[in-house]
A tleap script that builds the chain and sets N, CA, C and O, in Angstrom:
source leaprc.protein.ff14SB
mol = sequence {
  NVAL LYS GLY ASN ILE ARG LEU TYR VAL ILE
  ASP LEU GLU SER VAL ASN GLY THR TYR LEU
  ASN ASN GLN ARG ILE GLU ALA ARG ARG PHE
  TYR GLU LEU ARG GLU ARG ASP MET ILE LYS
  PHE GLY PHE SER THR ARG GLU TYR VAL VAL
  MET LYS ALA SER GLY TYR ASP ASP ASP ASP
  ASP GLU ILE CASP
}
set mol.1.N position { 0.729 -96.162 29.365 }
set mol.1.CA position { 0.623 -97.688 29.686 }
set mol.1.C position { 1.508 -98.838 29.133 }
set mol.1.O position { 1.857 -99.070 27.976 }
set mol.2.N position { 1.719 -99.367 30.075 }
set mol.2.CA position { 2.948 -100.554 28.802 }
set mol.2.C position { 2.169 -101.737 29.280 }
set mol.2.O position { 1.362 -102.010 30.168 }
set mol.3.N position { 2.957 -102.476 27.995 }
set mol.3.CA position { 2.171 -103.727 28.272 }
set mol.3.C position { 1.388 -104.161 27.235 }
set mol.3.O position { 1.114 -103.166 26.564 }
set mol.4.N position { 0.823 -105.274 26.701 }
set mol.4.CA position { -0.406 -105.682 25.425 }
set mol.4.C position { -2.034 -105.385 26.518 }
set mol.4.O position { -2.602 -105.942 27.457 }
set mol.5.N position { -2.211 -104.252 25.708 }
set mol.5.CA position { -3.685 -104.199 26.213 }
set mol.5.C position { -4.487 -104.947 24.944 }
set mol.5.O position { -4.371 -104.968 23.719 }
set mol.6.N position { -5.391 -105.567 25.976 }
set mol.6.CA position { -6.688 -106.324 24.626 }
set mol.6.C position { -8.096 -106.247 25.036 }
set mol.6.O position { -8.596 -106.276 26.161 }
set mol.7.N position { -8.694 -106.128 23.708 }
set mol.7.CA position { -10.049 -105.587 24.084 }
set mol.7.C position { -11.024 -106.865 23.724 }
set mol.7.O position { -10.778 -107.744 22.898 }
set mol.8.N position { -12.214 -106.740 24.570 }
set mol.8.CA position { -12.847 -108.507 24.182 }
set mol.8.C position { -14.687 -107.883 24.423 }
set mol.8.O position { -14.980 -107.189 25.397 }
set mol.9.N position { -15.273 -108.114 23.823 }
set mol.9.CA position { -16.692 -107.922 23.777 }
set mol.9.C position { -17.122 -109.255 23.988 }
set mol.9.O position { -16.593 -110.291 23.588 }
set mol.10.N position { -18.681 -109.023 25.021 }
set mol.10.CA position { -19.602 -110.159 25.073 }
set mol.10.C position { -20.834 -110.071 25.536 }
set mol.10.O position { -21.290 -109.307 26.387 }
set mol.11.N position { -21.475 -111.123 24.761 }
set mol.11.CA position { -22.885 -110.920 24.940 }
set mol.11.C position { -23.666 -111.146 26.020 }
set mol.11.O position { -23.846 -112.334 26.289 }
set mol.12.N position { -24.168 -110.362 26.697 }
set mol.12.CA position { -24.920 -111.473 28.124 }
set mol.12.C position { -26.081 -111.520 27.766 }
set mol.12.O position { -26.824 -110.627 28.173 }
set mol.13.N position { -26.564 -112.458 26.984 }
set mol.13.CA position { -27.949 -113.021 26.561 }
set mol.13.C position { -28.807 -111.797 26.267 }
set mol.13.O position { -30.006 -111.625 26.485 }
set mol.14.N position { -28.019 -111.095 25.791 }
set mol.14.CA position { -29.361 -110.285 24.934 }
set mol.14.C position { -30.402 -110.483 24.043 }
set mol.14.O position { -30.080 -110.994 22.970 }
set mol.15.N position { -31.402 -110.247 24.190 }
set mol.15.CA position { -32.450 -110.509 23.080 }
set mol.15.C position { -32.228 -110.314 21.587 }
set mol.15.O position { -32.315 -111.137 20.676 }
set mol.16.N position { -31.888 -108.894 21.559 }
set mol.16.CA position { -31.168 -109.099 19.836 }
set mol.16.C position { -30.009 -109.149 19.643 }
set mol.16.O position { -29.563 -108.809 18.547 }
set mol.17.N position { -29.273 -109.543 20.552 }
set mol.17.CA position { -27.889 -110.299 19.830 }
set mol.17.C position { -26.816 -108.849 19.614 }
set mol.17.O position { -27.066 -107.676 19.336 }
set mol.18.N position { -25.287 -109.745 19.948 }
set mol.18.CA position { -24.816 -108.505 19.710 }
set mol.18.C position { -23.401 -109.393 18.078 }
set mol.18.O position { -22.876 -110.492 17.902 }
set mol.19.N position { -23.407 -108.055 17.342 }
set mol.19.CA position { -22.764 -108.755 16.148 }
set mol.19.C position { -21.095 -108.298 16.182 }
set mol.19.O position { -20.634 -107.303 16.740 }
set mol.20.N position { -20.569 -109.035 15.637 }
set mol.20.CA position { -18.794 -108.983 15.482 }
set mol.20.C position { -18.828 -109.244 14.525 }
set mol.20.O position { -19.205 -110.382 14.245 }
set mol.21.N position { -18.371 -108.126 13.278 }
set mol.21.CA position { -18.144 -108.258 11.626 }
set mol.21.C position { -19.266 -109.170 10.985 }
set mol.21.O position { -19.104 -110.198 10.328 }
set mol.22.N position { -20.251 -108.643 11.282 }
set mol.22.CA position { -21.559 -108.951 10.953 }
set mol.22.C position { -22.061 -110.299 10.794 }
set mol.22.O position { -22.653 -110.825 9.852 }
set mol.23.N position { -21.543 -110.925 12.385 }
set mol.23.CA position { -21.934 -112.250 12.750 }
set mol.23.C position { -22.594 -112.448 13.722 }
set mol.23.O position { -22.069 -111.667 14.515 }
set mol.24.N position { -23.433 -112.967 14.285 }
set mol.24.CA position { -23.750 -112.798 15.991 }
set mol.24.C position { -22.757 -113.854 16.493 }
set mol.24.O position { -22.427 -114.965 16.078 }
set mol.25.N position { -22.302 -112.887 17.832 }
set mol.25.CA position { -21.818 -114.049 18.614 }
set mol.25.C position { -22.058 -114.707 19.472 }
set mol.25.O position { -23.077 -114.042 19.656 }
set mol.26.N position { -22.110 -115.480 20.289 }
set mol.26.CA position { -22.387 -116.369 20.969 }
set mol.26.C position { -22.636 -115.979 22.372 }
set mol.26.O position { -21.649 -115.572 22.985 }
set mol.27.N position { -23.629 -116.018 22.924 }
set mol.27.CA position { -23.889 -115.510 24.272 }
set mol.27.C position { -22.946 -115.794 24.770 }
set mol.27.O position { -22.125 -116.507 24.192 }
set mol.28.N position { -22.697 -115.186 26.384 }
set mol.28.CA position { -21.593 -115.334 27.471 }
set mol.28.C position { -20.324 -116.066 27.002 }
set mol.28.O position { -19.817 -116.976 27.657 }
set mol.29.N position { -19.829 -115.607 25.804 }
set mol.29.CA position { -18.221 -116.154 26.009 }
set mol.29.C position { -17.525 -114.943 25.096 }
set mol.29.O position { -18.041 -114.269 24.204 }
set mol.30.N position { -16.222 -114.908 25.616 }
set mol.30.CA position { -15.359 -113.503 25.236 }
set mol.30.C position { -15.031 -113.647 23.979 }
set mol.30.O position { -14.588 -114.731 23.599 }
set mol.31.N position { -15.194 -112.535 23.064 }
set mol.31.CA position { -14.391 -112.543 21.884 }
set mol.31.C position { -13.431 -111.363 21.873 }
set mol.31.O position { -13.909 -110.229 21.849 }
set mol.32.N position { -11.960 -111.565 21.890 }
set mol.32.CA position { -11.011 -110.806 21.654 }
set mol.32.C position { -11.183 -110.222 20.377 }
set mol.32.O position { -11.543 -110.785 19.343 }
set mol.33.N position { -10.748 -108.472 20.642 }
set mol.33.CA position { -11.116 -107.317 19.292 }
set mol.33.C position { -10.105 -106.931 18.793 }
set mol.33.O position { -9.434 -106.109 19.416 }
set mol.34.N position { -9.681 -107.389 17.540 }
set mol.34.CA position { -8.486 -106.929 17.075 }
set mol.34.C position { -8.885 -105.547 16.002 }
set mol.34.O position { -10.057 -105.188 15.893 }
set mol.35.N position { -7.847 -104.903 15.309 }
set mol.35.CA position { -7.828 -103.439 14.571 }
set mol.35.C position { -8.846 -103.807 13.299 }
set mol.35.O position { -8.646 -104.703 12.479 }
set mol.36.N position { -10.160 -102.758 13.342 }
set mol.36.CA position { -10.568 -103.096 12.057 }
set mol.36.C position { -11.886 -103.814 12.309 }
set mol.36.O position { -12.833 -103.595 11.554 }
set mol.37.N position { -12.024 -104.874 13.591 }
set mol.37.CA position { -13.302 -105.005 13.852 }
set mol.37.C position { -14.846 -104.426 14.250 }
set mol.37.O position { -15.096 -103.731 15.234 }
set mol.38.N position { -15.544 -104.763 13.516 }
set mol.38.CA position { -16.841 -103.798 13.731 }
set mol.38.C position { -17.823 -104.707 14.785 }
set mol.38.O position { -17.997 -105.912 14.960 }
set mol.39.N position { -18.351 -103.499 15.370 }
set mol.39.CA position { -19.695 -104.229 16.398 }
set mol.39.C position { -20.932 -103.684 16.021 }
set mol.39.O position { -21.016 -102.633 15.385 }
set mol.40.N position { -22.030 -104.440 16.434 }
set mol.40.CA position { -23.009 -103.884 16.398 }
set mol.40.C position { -23.934 -104.264 17.201 }
set mol.40.O position { -24.110 -105.481 17.267 }
set mol.41.N position { -24.576 -103.603 17.829 }
set mol.41.CA position { -25.557 -104.379 18.877 }
set mol.41.C position { -26.859 -104.752 18.476 }
set mol.41.O position { -27.435 -103.825 17.907 }
set mol.42.N position { -27.609 -105.928 18.590 }
set mol.42.CA position { -29.010 -105.804 18.732 }
set mol.42.C position { -29.376 -105.245 16.807 }
set mol.42.O position { -28.648 -105.498 15.847 }
set mol.43.N position { -30.377 -104.658 16.788 }
set mol.43.CA position { -31.325 -103.882 15.746 }
set mol.43.C position { -30.613 -102.706 15.221 }
set mol.43.O position { -30.717 -102.550 14.004 }
set mol.44.N position { -29.980 -101.929 15.806 }
set mol.44.CA position { -29.088 -100.691 16.150 }
set mol.44.C position { -28.212 -100.614 14.573 }
set mol.44.O position { -27.473 -101.453 14.058 }
set mol.45.N position { -28.618 -99.330 14.111 }
set mol.45.CA position { -28.117 -98.872 12.786 }
set mol.45.C position { -26.641 -98.036 13.412 }
set mol.45.O position { -26.011 -97.202 12.762 }
set mol.46.N position { -26.437 -98.310 14.245 }
set mol.46.CA position { -24.819 -97.379 14.691 }
set mol.46.C position { -23.898 -98.784 14.694 }
set mol.46.O position { -24.302 -99.701 15.409 }
set mol.47.N position { -23.067 -98.915 14.165 }
set mol.47.CA position { -21.597 -99.702 14.141 }
set mol.47.C position { -20.595 -99.428 14.718 }
set mol.47.O position { -20.170 -98.358 14.284 }
set mol.48.N position { -19.887 -99.892 15.594 }
set mol.48.CA position { -18.845 -99.452 15.922 }
set mol.48.C position { -17.049 -99.994 15.478 }
set mol.48.O position { -16.959 -101.221 15.509 }
set mol.49.N position { -16.116 -99.492 15.212 }
set mol.49.CA position { -14.851 -99.934 14.720 }
set mol.49.C position { -13.814 -99.668 15.446 }
set mol.49.O position { -13.488 -98.546 15.833 }
set mol.50.N position { -13.161 -100.859 15.698 }
set mol.50.CA position { -11.598 -101.140 16.586 }
set mol.50.C position { -10.907 -100.539 15.815 }
set mol.50.O position { -10.754 -100.917 14.654 }
set mol.51.N position { -10.219 -99.228 16.424 }
set mol.51.CA position { -8.914 -98.885 16.116 }
set mol.51.C position { -7.916 -98.783 17.387 }
set mol.51.O position { -8.088 -98.931 18.597 }
set mol.52.N position { -6.775 -98.459 16.563 }
set mol.52.CA position { -5.486 -98.084 17.822 }
set mol.52.C position { -5.811 -96.809 17.884 }
set mol.52.O position { -6.217 -95.973 17.076 }
set mol.53.N position { -5.482 -96.833 19.301 }
set mol.53.CA position { -5.218 -95.365 19.798 }
set mol.53.C position { -4.605 -94.654 19.121 }
set mol.53.O position { -4.165 -95.375 18.226 }
set mol.54.N position { -3.969 -92.716 18.815 }
set mol.54.CA position { -3.249 -92.165 18.184 }
set mol.54.C position { -1.881 -92.392 19.349 }
set mol.54.O position { -1.965 -92.617 20.556 }
set mol.55.N position { -0.796 -92.260 18.604 }
set mol.55.CA position { 0.255 -92.019 18.916 }
set mol.55.C position { 0.440 -93.786 19.948 }
set mol.55.O position { 0.735 -94.205 21.068 }
set mol.56.N position { 0.133 -94.132 18.958 }
set mol.56.CA position { -0.120 -95.913 19.806 }
set mol.56.C position { 1.548 -96.426 18.445 }
set mol.56.O position { 1.716 -96.244 17.239 }
set mol.57.N position { 2.495 -97.158 19.680 }
set mol.57.CA position { 3.739 -97.268 18.350 }
set mol.57.C position { 3.914 -99.479 19.149 }
set mol.57.O position { 4.517 -99.885 20.141 }
set mol.58.N position { 3.207 -100.138 18.262 }
set mol.58.CA position { 4.049 -101.346 18.481 }
set mol.58.C position { 4.787 -101.754 18.307 }
set mol.58.O position { 4.774 -102.945 17.993 }
set mol.59.N position { 6.040 -100.971 18.405 }
set mol.59.CA position { 7.265 -101.222 19.311 }
set mol.59.C position { 7.661 -101.533 20.265 }
set mol.59.O position { 8.199 -102.591 20.590 }
set mol.60.N position { 7.377 -100.381 20.993 }
set mol.60.CA position { 7.037 -100.391 22.290 }
set mol.60.C position { 6.074 -101.032 23.249 }
set mol.60.O position { 6.232 -101.617 24.320 }
set mol.61.N position { 4.964 -100.714 22.476 }
set mol.61.CA position { 3.969 -100.812 23.343 }
set mol.61.C position { 3.297 -99.665 24.267 }
set mol.61.O position { 2.828 -100.008 25.352 }
set mol.62.N position { 3.261 -98.823 24.015 }
set mol.62.CA position { 3.197 -98.188 25.484 }
set mol.62.C position { 2.326 -96.713 24.770 }
set mol.62.O position { 2.873 -96.320 23.739 }
set mol.63.N position { 1.414 -96.116 25.084 }
set mol.63.CA position { 0.363 -95.530 24.432 }
set mol.63.C position { 1.116 -94.053 25.285 }
set mol.63.O position { 1.395 -94.099 26.483 }
set mol.64.N position { 1.351 -92.851 24.450 }
set mol.64.CA position { 1.521 -91.682 24.772 }
set mol.64.C position { 0.494 -90.823 25.322 }
set mol.64.O position { 0.757 -89.657 25.617 }
savepdb mol mol.pdb
quit
């Protein structure tokens, strides 16, 4: 895949909220994710961390 790939998260007015880096995000607004951002959904104890795909090279923006 060539070109910049950007990831976003949005909360669709969930009752328990969506958290980005331990802060509740505003509903119906897109938030761009960056490497090492932490996402949590509601009261779940699971946390998800954004990481680059292995083999990713910043110089040519190509995923092997």
